[in-house]
C-alpha positions as CSV (number, residue, x, y, z in Angstrom):
1,M,0.3,0.1,0.1
2,A,1.7,3.2,-0.9
3,D,0.9,6.3,0.4
4,N,-0.6,8.3,-2.3
5,S,-0.6,12.0,-1.5
6,Q,-0.8,13.6,-4.4
7,P,-3.9,14.1,-7.1
8,A,-4.4,11.1,-10.1
9,E,-3.5,13.0,-12.8
10,Q,0.3,13.8,-11.1
11,Y,0.4,9.5,-11.6
12,D,2.5,9.6,-14.6
13,E,3.3,6.1,-16.6
14,I,7.2,5.5,-14.7
15,W,5.3,6.3,-11.7
16,K,2.6,3.2,-12.2
17,Q,5.3,1.0,-12.9
18,R,7.5,1.2,-9.9
19,H,4.5,0.9,-8.4
20,T,3.5,-1.9,-9.6
21,A,6.6,-3.4,-9.3
22,A,6.6,-3.1,-5.7
23,H,3.2,-5.5,-5.8
24,V,5.5,-7.8,-8.0
25,L,8.0,-7.8,-5.8
26,A,5.7,-8.4,-2.6
27,Q,4.3,-11.3,-4.6
28,A,7.9,-12.9,-5.0
29,V,8.4,-12.6,-1.7
30,V,5.3,-14.4,0.1
31,E,6.1,-16.8,-2.7
32,M,9.6,-17.6,-1.2
33,F,8.1,-17.0,2.9
34,P,4.7,-17.7,2.3
35,T,4.3,-16.7,6.2
36,A,5.9,-13.4,5.4
37,K,3.9,-10.2,6.9
38,L,3.7,-7.2,4.1
39,A,3.9,-3.7,4.9
40,I,3.8,-1.4,2.8
41,G,5.0,-1.1,-0.5
42,P,5.3,3.2,-2.7
43,P,7.3,3.8,-5.7
44,I,10.0,6.5,-4.9
45,E,12.4,8.3,-6.9
46,D,14.0,6.0,-9.3
47,G,12.3,2.9,-8.1
48,F,10.5,1.4,-5.5
49,Y,10.9,-0.9,-2.3
50,Y,8.5,-3.1,0.2
51,D,9.0,-3.5,3.6
52,F,8.6,-7.3,5.0
53,D,8.5,-9.1,8.3
54,L,10.3,-12.5,7.4
55,P,11.0,-15.4,9.3
56,R,14.7,-15.0,8.6
57,T,17.3,-12.2,7.5
58,L,17.8,-12.1,3.8
59,T,20.9,-12.9,2.1
60,P,22.3,-11.8,-1.4
61,E,21.2,-15.4,-2.3
62,D,18.0,-14.5,-2.0
63,L,17.8,-11.7,-3.5
64,V,18.8,-13.1,-6.8
65,E,15.9,-15.5,-6.2
66,V,14.0,-12.9,-5.8
67,A,14.6,-10.8,-8.7
68,S,14.1,-14.4,-10.7
69,R,10.4,-14.5,-9.5
70,M,10.3,-11.3,-10.4
71,K,10.9,-11.3,-13.8
72,R,8.5,-14.6,-14.4
73,I,6.2,-12.8,-12.6
74,K,6.9,-10.3,-15.7
75,R,6.8,-12.3,-18.3
76,D,2.9,-14.6,-16.9
77,N,2.1,-10.5,-17.8
78,F,-1.5,-11.1,-14.5
79,P,-3.8,-8.0,-15.2
80,L,-3.8,-6.1,-12.0
81,V,-7.7,-6.2,-10.8
82,R,-9.3,-3.6,-8.8
83,S,-11.8,-4.5,-6.0
84,E,-13.3,-3.4,-2.3
85,K,-14.2,-4.5,0.6
86,P,-16.4,-2.9,3.6
87,R,-13.8,-1.8,6.6
88,E,-14.9,-4.2,9.2
89,E,-14.9,-7.4,6.8
90,A,-11.2,-6.2,5.2
91,I,-9.6,-6.0,8.4
92,A,-11.0,-9.7,9.8
93,W,-10.2,-10.9,6.1
94,E,-6.3,-9.3,6.9
95,E,-6.2,-10.9,9.7
96,E,-7.6,-14.3,8.7
97,R,-4.9,-14.4,6.4
98,G,-1.7,-13.3,9.2
99,Q,-1.6,-10.0,7.6
100,P,-1.4,-7.6,10.9
101,F,0.1,-4.8,9.1
102,K,-2.4,-4.2,6.5
103,A,-5.3,-4.5,9.3
104,E,-3.8,-1.7,11.1
105,L,-3.5,0.4,7.8
106,I,-7.1,-0.4,7.3
107,H,-8.4,0.6,10.9
108,D,-6.6,3.5,10.8
109,L,-7.8,4.8,7.1
110,P,-10.6,7.5,7.7
111,E,-14.1,6.4,8.4
112,G,-15.8,6.4,5.4
113,E,-13.0,5.9,3.3
114,T,-12.9,3.0,-0.1
115,I,-10.9,0.2,0.9
116,S,-9.3,-1.1,-2.2
117,F,-7.5,-4.5,-3.2
118,Y,-5.3,-5.4,-6.3
119,T,-4.9,-8.5,-7.3
120,Q,-2.5,-9.6,-9.9
121,G,-2.7,-13.8,-10.3
122,P,-3.1,-15.8,-7.0
123,F,-1.6,-12.6,-5.0
124,T,-3.8,-9.6,-3.7
125,D,-2.9,-6.4,-2.0
126,L,-4.2,-3.7,-0.1
127,C,-3.7,-0.4,-2.0
128,R,-5.2,2.6,-3.4
129,G,-3.0,2.6,-6.8
130,P,-2.9,3.4,-9.4
131,H,-1.2,0.7,-12.0
132,V,-0.3,-0.5,-14.5
133,E,-2.7,-2.8,-16.9
134,S,-0.6,-6.1,-16.0
135,T,2.5,-7.2,-14.7
136,G,4.1,-7.1,-17.9
137,K,3.4,-3.6,-18.4
138,I,6.7,-2.5,-15.4
139,G,9.9,-1.5,-17.4
140,V,13.7,-2.8,-16.5
141,F,14.1,-3.1,-13.0
142,K,17.0,-4.8,-10.5
143,L,16.8,-5.5,-7.0
144,A,19.9,-3.0,-5.4
145,S,19.8,-3.6,-1.4
146,V,17.8,-4.9,1.8
147,A,17.8,-2.4,4.6
148,G,16.3,-2.1,8.3
149,A,13.3,-0.1,8.9
150,Y,10.8,0.4,11.3
151,W,7.1,0.0,11.2
152,R,5.8,3.1,10.5
153,G,9.7,4.8,11.0
154,D,8.7,4.2,14.5
155,E,12.0,2.5,16.9
156,K,9.8,1.3,19.2
157,R,8.0,-0.7,16.2
158,D,8.7,-4.1,14.7
159,Q,11.9,-3.8,12.9
160,L,11.5,-5.2,9.2
161,Q,13.6,-5.4,6.5
162,R,13.0,-3.6,3.4
163,I,14.1,-4.1,-0.2
164,Y,15.2,-0.9,-2.8
165,G,14.8,-1.6,-6.6
166,Y,15.2,0.7,-9.4
167,L,13.1,0.6,-12.4
168,F,13.3,2.9,-15.7
169,D,11.6,2.5,-19.0
170,T,14.3,1.5,-20.6
171,Q,17.8,-0.2,-20.4
172,E,20.0,2.8,-21.3
173,E,18.3,4.9,-18.5
174,M,18.8,1.9,-16.3
175,D,22.5,1.9,-17.3
176,A,22.8,6.0,-16.8
177,H,21.9,5.8,-13.6
178,L,23.9,2.9,-12.5
179,A,26.6,4.9,-14.0
180,R,25.4,7.8,-12.0
181,L,25.4,5.5,-8.9
182,E,28.8,4.6,-9.3
183,E,30.1,7.9,-9.5
184,A,28.5,8.6,-6.4
185,K,29.9,5.9,-4.4
186,R,33.3,7.4,-5.8
187,R,32.3,10.9,-4.8
188,D,30.6,9.4,-1.3
189,H,31.3,12.5,1.0
190,K,31.6,9.6,4.6
191,V,34.2,7.8,2.1
192,L,36.5,10.6,1.3
193,G,36.0,12.5,4.6
194,K,38.5,9.8,6.0
195,Q,40.5,9.4,3.3
196,L,41.6,12.9,3.2
197,G,41.3,12.9,7.2
198,L,38.6,16.2,7.2
199,F,35.8,14.5,10.1
200,A,35.3,11.9,11.9
201,N,32.6,9.6,13.8
202,N,33.4,8.5,17.6
203,G,31.5,6.0,19.1
204,T,32.6,7.3,22.8
205,I,30.8,10.9,22.1
206,G,27.5,9.5,19.9
207,P,26.1,9.3,16.8
208,G,25.6,12.6,14.8
209,L,28.0,14.7,16.8
210,P,31.0,14.7,14.2
211,L,34.8,15.3,15.4
212,W,36.1,18.5,12.5
213,L,39.8,17.2,12.2
214,P,42.3,19.5,11.2
215,K,41.7,19.8,7.7
216,G,37.9,19.5,7.6
217,A,37.9,22.3,10.0
218,T,40.3,24.3,7.8
219,I,37.7,23.9,5.1
220,R,35.2,25.0,7.3
221,R,37.6,28.1,8.8
222,V,37.8,29.2,5.4
223,L,34.0,29.1,4.4
224,E,33.0,31.0,7.8
225,R,35.7,33.7,7.3
226,H,34.5,33.7,3.9
227,I,30.7,34.1,4.9
228,V,31.2,36.5,7.6
229,D,33.2,39.0,5.4
230,V,30.4,39.3,3.3
231,E,27.9,39.6,6.0
232,L,29.1,42.2,7.5
233,A,30.2,44.6,4.0
234,S,26.6,44.4,3.8
235,G,25.4,45.6,6.5
236,Y,24.6,42.6,9.2
237,S,25.8,43.0,13.0
238,H,27.3,39.7,14.3
239,V,26.1,38.0,17.4
240,Y,27.1,35.1,19.8
241,T,23.7,33.8,21.9
242,P,23.6,30.2,24.0
243,Q,23.3,26.9,22.4
244,M,20.6,26.0,25.2
245,A,17.3,28.2,26.5
246,K,14.4,27.7,29.0
247,V,11.5,25.8,27.2
248,D,9.3,29.0,28.3
249,L,11.4,30.9,25.1
250,Y,10.2,28.0,22.8
251,K,6.0,27.7,24.2
252,I,6.3,31.4,22.9
253,S,7.8,31.1,19.6
254,G,5.5,27.9,19.1
255,H,8.5,25.6,18.4
256,W,7.6,23.9,21.4
257,E,4.2,23.2,20.6
258,H,5.5,22.6,16.3
259,Y,8.4,20.9,16.6
260,Q,9.0,19.4,19.9
261,D,9.8,16.2,18.5
262,G,12.9,17.2,17.0
263,M,14.5,18.8,20.0
264,F,16.5,17.0,22.9
265,P,14.8,15.7,25.8
266,V,14.5,18.3,29.3
267,M,17.0,19.2,31.1
268,K,16.0,20.4,34.6
269,I,18.5,22.8,36.6
270,E,17.4,24.2,39.6
271,N,13.6,24.1,39.3
272,E,13.5,25.3,35.9
273,E,13.4,23.5,32.3
274,F,15.7,24.1,29.8
275,V,16.3,22.6,26.4
276,L,19.0,22.4,23.3
277,R,17.7,24.5,20.7
278,P,16.9,23.0,17.7
279,M,17.2,27.0,16.1
280,N,18.9,30.2,16.4
281,C,15.7,32.9,15.6
282,P,13.7,32.9,19.2
283,H,18.0,34.1,20.4
284,H,17.7,36.8,17.6
285,I,14.5,38.2,18.6
286,M,15.4,38.5,22.1
287,I,18.6,40.6,21.2
288,Y,16.5,43.0,18.9
289,Q,14.1,43.5,22.3
290,N,16.9,44.5,24.4
291,D,17.0,48.1,23.1
292,P,14.1,50.0,21.8
293,H,14.1,50.6,17.9
294,S,12.7,53.6,15.8
295,Y,11.8,53.3,12.0
296,R,15.0,54.9,10.9
297,D,16.9,52.1,12.7
298,L,15.4,49.4,10.4
299,P,16.5,47.4,8.6
300,V,18.4,45.5,11.8
301,R,20.6,43.0,10.3
302,L,21.8,40.2,12.7
303,A,23.8,37.6,11.7
304,E,25.4,34.2,13.7
305,L,27.4,31.0,13.1
306,G,25.0,29.4,15.6
307,T,24.8,25.7,16.1
308,M,21.6,23.9,17.2
309,Y,20.7,20.9,18.3
310,R,18.1,18.6,16.5
311,Y,17.2,15.2,17.2
312,E,17.7,12.7,14.3
313,K,16.6,9.4,14.3
314,S,20.1,7.7,14.5
315,G,18.9,5.1,11.2
316,Q,18.9,8.7,9.5
317,L,21.7,10.3,10.6
318,S,25.0,10.4,7.6
319,G,28.2,11.4,7.8
320,L,28.0,15.7,8.0
321,S,24.8,15.8,6.0
322,R,22.5,14.2,8.4
323,V,23.8,14.9,12.0
324,R,22.5,15.9,15.2
325,A,24.7,19.2,16.4
326,M,25.0,21.8,13.3
327,T,26.0,24.8,13.0
328,L,24.0,27.4,10.8
329,N,25.0,30.6,8.6
330,D,22.4,32.1,10.0
331,A,20.7,35.6,10.3
332,H,17.8,37.4,10.9
333,I,16.3,40.9,9.7
334,F,14.3,43.1,11.5
335,C,12.3,45.5,9.1
336,R,9.6,47.5,8.1
337,E,6.6,46.4,5.9
338,D,7.8,48.9,2.9
339,Q,11.2,47.2,3.1
340,V,10.4,43.5,2.6
341,V,10.8,42.7,-0.3
342,E,13.8,44.6,-1.2
343,E,15.4,43.0,2.3
344,V,14.8,39.4,0.4
345,K,15.8,40.4,-2.6
346,G,19.0,40.6,-0.9
347,C,18.9,37.9,-0.1
348,I,18.9,35.9,-2.5
349,L,21.3,38.2,-4.3
350,M,23.9,36.9,-1.6
351,V,23.1,33.2,-2.4
352,E,23.6,33.8,-6.3
353,A,27.2,35.2,-5.4
354,A,27.9,32.6,-2.8
355,Y,27.2,29.6,-4.9
356,R,29.3,31.5,-7.9
357,K,32.0,31.9,-5.2
358,L,31.6,28.0,-4.5
359,G,31.2,27.2,-7.9
360,I,28.0,25.6,-7.7
361,T,25.4,25.8,-10.9
362,D,22.8,23.2,-10.8
363,Y,20.1,24.8,-8.6
364,T,16.5,25.2,-8.6
365,Y,14.3,28.0,-6.6
366,R,11.3,26.8,-4.4
367,L,8.8,28.4,-3.2
368,S,7.7,26.6,-0.7
369,L,3.8,27.5,0.1
370,H,1.4,26.2,3.3
371,D,-1.8,24.1,2.9
372,P,-4.4,26.0,3.7
373,N,-6.6,22.6,4.6
374,D,-3.7,21.5,7.5
375,K,-4.4,23.8,10.4
376,E,-2.4,21.9,12.8
377,K,0.7,22.4,10.9
378,Y,-0.1,25.9,10.1
379,V,-0.5,28.9,12.0
380,D,-4.3,29.9,11.1
381,N,-4.0,33.4,9.4
382,P,-4.9,33.7,5.8
383,E,-4.4,37.1,5.5
384,L,-1.0,36.5,6.5
385,W,0.0,34.0,4.3
386,E,-1.3,35.5,1.6
387,R,0.1,38.6,1.8
388,A,3.8,37.2,2.4
389,E,3.7,34.2,0.0
390,G,2.4,37.5,-2.7
391,E,5.7,39.2,-1.4
392,L,7.8,36.0,-2.3
393,R,5.9,36.0,-5.4
394,D,7.3,39.7,-6.7
395,V,11.2,39.1,-5.8
396,F,11.3,36.5,-8.1
397,K,9.1,39.0,-11.0
398,D,11.4,41.7,-10.2
399,L,14.4,39.4,-10.0
400,G,13.1,37.6,-13.1
401,L,14.2,34.4,-11.9
402,P,12.5,31.1,-12.9
403,Y,11.0,28.8,-9.5
404,Y,8.2,26.5,-9.0
405,E,5.9,26.3,-6.2
406,A,5.5,23.8,-3.6
407,A,2.0,23.5,-1.0
408,G,2.9,21.9,2.0
409,E,6.6,22.9,2.5
410,A,6.3,26.3,4.4
411,A,7.7,26.7,7.9
412,F,4.6,26.6,10.1
413,Y,4.8,30.7,11.0
414,G,5.2,31.4,7.2
415,P,6.3,30.9,3.3
416,K,9.9,30.4,2.3
417,I,12.4,30.5,-0.6
418,D,13.8,27.0,-0.9
419,I,17.2,26.8,-2.6
420,Q,17.4,23.7,-4.3
421,L,20.7,22.0,-5.1
422,R,21.0,18.5,-7.0
423,N,23.4,15.6,-5.6
424,M,25.0,13.3,-7.1
425,L,22.5,11.1,-8.2
426,G,20.9,14.1,-9.4
427,K,18.1,14.6,-6.7
428,E,17.2,17.7,-4.8
429,E,18.3,18.9,-1.1
430,T,17.5,21.7,0.3
431,V,20.1,23.8,1.3
432,S,19.3,27.6,1.8
433,T,16.6,29.3,2.6
434,V,14.9,33.0,3.0
435,Q,11.5,33.1,5.3
436,V,9.4,35.7,5.6
437,D,7.6,35.6,8.7
438,R,4.7,37.7,10.4
439,H,4.1,35.6,13.3
440,L,6.9,35.5,15.8
441,P,7.4,39.0,16.3
442,K,3.5,38.9,17.2
443,Q,4.2,35.8,19.2
444,F,7.2,38.3,21.1
445,G,5.2,41.4,21.1
446,L,8.1,42.9,19.0
447,D,7.7,46.6,18.0
448,Y,9.4,49.5,16.5
449,T,8.5,53.3,16.6
450,G,6.8,54.5,13.4
451,E,7.0,58.0,11.6
452,D,3.9,58.7,12.8
453,G,5.3,58.0,16.6
454,H,3.1,55.1,17.0
455,K,4.2,51.3,17.4
456,H,4.1,49.2,14.7
457,Q,5.1,45.4,14.4
458,P,8.1,44.6,12.2
459,V,8.5,42.0,10.1
460,M,10.5,39.5,10.0
461,I,13.0,37.7,7.6
462,H,14.9,34.2,8.3
463,R,17.7,33.8,5.9
464,G,20.6,30.9,5.3
465,I,22.9,31.8,3.0
466,I,25.1,28.8,2.6
467,S,22.9,26.5,4.9
468,T,24.9,24.8,8.0
469,M,28.8,24.0,7.5
470,E,28.2,20.6,7.9
471,R,25.4,19.8,4.8
472,M,27.7,22.3,3.0
473,V,30.7,21.1,3.2
474,A,29.4,17.4,2.5
475,F,28.0,19.3,-0.5
476,L,31.3,20.4,-1.3
477,I,33.3,17.2,-0.9
478,E,30.8,15.4,-3.1
479,H,30.9,18.2,-5.7
480,Y,34.5,18.3,-6.1
481,A,35.1,14.7,-5.4
482,G,37.5,15.9,-2.8
483,V,39.7,17.9,-5.4
484,F,38.6,21.4,-3.9
485,P,39.4,24.6,-5.5
486,T,42.7,25.8,-4.0
487,W,41.4,28.8,-2.2
488,L,39.2,26.6,-0.5
489,A,42.0,23.6,-0.3
490,P,43.1,22.7,3.6
491,V,46.9,22.1,2.0
492,Q,47.1,24.7,-0.8
493,A,50.5,23.0,-1.6
494,V,53.4,20.5,-0.7
495,V,56.6,21.1,-0.4
496,L,58.6,18.0,-1.8
497,P,62.9,18.0,-1.4
498,I,64.2,14.8,-3.7
499,V,67.1,14.3,-0.9
500,D,67.9,15.4,2.5
501,R,70.0,18.2,1.6
502,H,67.5,20.4,-0.4
503,K,65.2,20.3,2.7
504,E,66.5,23.3,4.0
505,Y,65.7,25.5,0.8
506,G,62.5,23.5,0.9
507,Q,61.9,24.7,4.2
508,S,62.3,28.3,3.0
509,V,60.0,28.2,0.8
510,V,57.4,26.7,3.1
511,D,58.2,29.7,5.2
512,K,57.7,32.7,2.4
513,L,54.0,31.2,1.0
514,K,53.3,30.6,4.8
515,A,54.3,34.4,5.2
516,K,52.0,35.1,2.5
517,G,49.1,33.6,4.3
518,F,49.5,30.0,1.8
519,R,48.6,26.7,3.5
520,V,51.3,24.7,3.1
521,E,53.4,21.5,3.9
522,L,56.8,20.5,3.6
523,D,56.9,16.5,3.2
524,A,60.4,16.3,4.9
525,R,60.7,12.1,5.0
526,N,63.3,10.1,4.0
527,E,61.5,8.3,0.6
528,K,61.6,8.8,-2.9
529,V,60.3,12.0,-4.6
530,G,57.4,9.4,-6.9
531,K,56.0,8.0,-3.9
532,K,55.7,11.7,-2.5
533,V,54.0,13.1,-5.6
534,A,51.4,9.6,-5.5
535,E,50.8,10.0,-1.5
536,S,50.0,13.9,-2.8
537,E,47.8,12.9,-5.3
538,V,46.0,10.9,-3.6
539,Q,45.5,13.6,-0.5
540,K,44.5,15.9,-3.7
541,I,46.7,18.8,-3.0
542,P,46.3,21.5,-5.6
543,Y,50.1,22.3,-6.0
544,M,53.1,19.8,-5.6
545,L,56.4,22.0,-5.6
546,V,59.3,19.6,-6.1
547,V,62.8,20.8,-5.0
548,G,66.4,20.4,-5.6
549,D,70.2,21.3,-6.8
550,R,68.5,23.7,-9.6
551,D,65.9,25.0,-7.9
552,A,67.9,26.1,-4.8
553,A,70.7,27.3,-7.5
554,A,68.0,29.3,-8.9
555,G,65.3,30.1,-6.9
556,T,62.4,28.5,-8.5
557,V,60.1,25.3,-7.7
558,S,59.4,22.6,-10.0
559,V,55.4,22.6,-10.3
560,R,53.1,19.4,-10.6
561,L,49.4,20.1,-10.7
562,H,46.7,18.0,-8.9
563,G,46.0,15.4,-12.1
564,G,49.6,15.3,-13.3
565,T,50.2,18.1,-15.0
566,D,53.9,19.2,-14.9
567,L,54.7,23.0,-15.3
568,G,58.3,22.8,-14.9
569,A,60.2,25.0,-13.2
570,I,59.0,29.1,-12.0
571,P,60.8,31.7,-10.1
572,L,59.2,31.4,-6.5
573,D,58.0,34.9,-7.0
574,D,55.9,33.9,-9.9
575,F,54.5,31.1,-8.4
576,I,53.1,33.4,-5.5
577,A,51.9,35.7,-7.7
578,R,50.1,32.4,-9.4
579,L,48.7,31.7,-6.4
580,V,47.8,35.0,-5.2
581,E,45.6,35.6,-8.1
582,E,44.0,32.4,-8.2
583,T,42.7,32.4,-4.8
584,A,41.7,36.5,-4.7
């Protein structure tokens, strides 16, 4: 049974093929394990999966057998026949055939909802559909892997086995997808992070709490210094705020009501309740409130590299891209109503400039709107939503930027612009955001004195230009496959003396480069220079400077680029000029 939350007209042919393939997978597994308990099996991007409670753990050989049975079911070309049952009869039928998960799903469906099933040959499954006409209509598929999954995503419920598969219309599309997977594997930031000595995870510290090693910390520091300089030049004031606060703060903001499940447990200190902050905005509100403001003061732009804590489930944690402690390039702008559009435009232009600097070109803008029918998730203020969403549309119109809209993706207090980057698998990830918020200023009673002498409520804009340091560095590792541009590389050059007598000159080269602010190392080990070059290649250092007798006599360095290009002997001052220009 899939979660078909989108309108029927949005179910395109490939979606229906992937949905049907999940049923074919379930039929094959039930043939192998007649006592299998079926959970859910939806189509997903690039393929499908199905969750099972099985009598034993699946092996790689089992997947081969399952795939073989699926191919036979496809050849049998069973038509998919829809049927319906009354609610209580459907529950009883699922219980009688030993399918408690299906019975639970039916029990939890809203009263009055149609209970439908799809039958293909001897196999019947609870499902809303739709599907292709028959099992023979599914495209080229390949089973990918088995993973653990909890029933309904609840770690306190049954642990299931999830079988993933890919499905495409043609073999060419499948081959292209598998090639992307191999390239993504080669660029995996978790693998490269270990190989390049950028970050580490430690079981004694705990999952989702990565350690930034010296080289990774260097990349992070360069990013932080760059973005802080940009923000200071753009009229932002940088602040520091505590990484915890009393629960009362988040009750006022509404985060306690809307986001409590994503927060760490409460700490009781001297009869008061504190919690690690899941976001920085309430703290910046307190700074705004610390002083009275006039219309002449606005906009007030407060920025912080603010560390936050979110209780991500252990199964969702991944390297630097999904963590429990993260530092966001965060800022909040407090402005007048007549300043909103221009301030949002300024934020978008900062994103554009930052992405150009980082070499990021494949991204899209998503206008994330609220769902007017969801009164629990979103603040119930239609006028607020209409105004804020209209302003963001005006921003895109004024800047002439393409975008698409996504209902149900807004923050609980206001719409947002999400900048969606594509990872190595072509999947979108939200990295940078800009949000317009009139709810929190109201919750906290924020005001400023207007030109008319009366009190007015400011508008609050939340924005993160380069996301969290963790997620951005993870993205950049994969984006560059670890071969960072020279300005961002943790080690920009390594000096390689050919033999011991060249170490003194090599050290003088290092000293001169460091005096100019470059990150350079001396490899003075008693190893052959060929081995040193090979190891520097593995570490993806942009420049390797080999020095010997001629270089020491002439004041040159023999320059080799990462990748093998040999530039030959270059006067040291000329090489420094090259680095200055390249990293400016």
